[in-house]
C-alpha positions, 0 to 999 in steps of 0.5 A, a space after each residue: 645136547 649136554 657135553 662134558 669136556 676134559 682139557 689138558 694144555 701142555 706147553 712144550 717150553 721151560 716157562 709153561 705155567 703162565 700159559 696154563 694159568 691164563 687158560 684156566 682163568 679164562 675158562 673160569 670166567 666163561 660162565 660155564 661149569 668148570 672143575 679142575 684137578 692137577 692133571 686136567 680141567 673139565 668144562 660142562 654145559 650145552 654143546 653149542 655154548 661149550 664149543 662157542 666158549 672153547 674155540 677162541 680160548 683154545 686158539 689163544 692158549 695155543 698162540 700164547 706158547 711157542 710149542 704145545 699140545 692141547 688134549 681134549 676129550 668129550 662125552 655126550 652128557 653132563 657128568 659134572 655131578 659124577 661121584 664114585 660109587 665104590 
């Protein structure tokens, strides 16, 4: 089963950029399809592969901040090739 996951890491602290940058760099190096925009990062692939990659990276991202939020949305399909049709 393929999935698409949207992630938004929001550290609640003054020095927030390093934690976000590190999280994105770890995801880029995972071998999964990763797309970014100014508001979130999307990861695409098979459910098992994506979750096996995300679980330790989400944990380390949260451990790297004093306080923070990590939002995750998941869709049951690979939407990496989505193009607006309007």
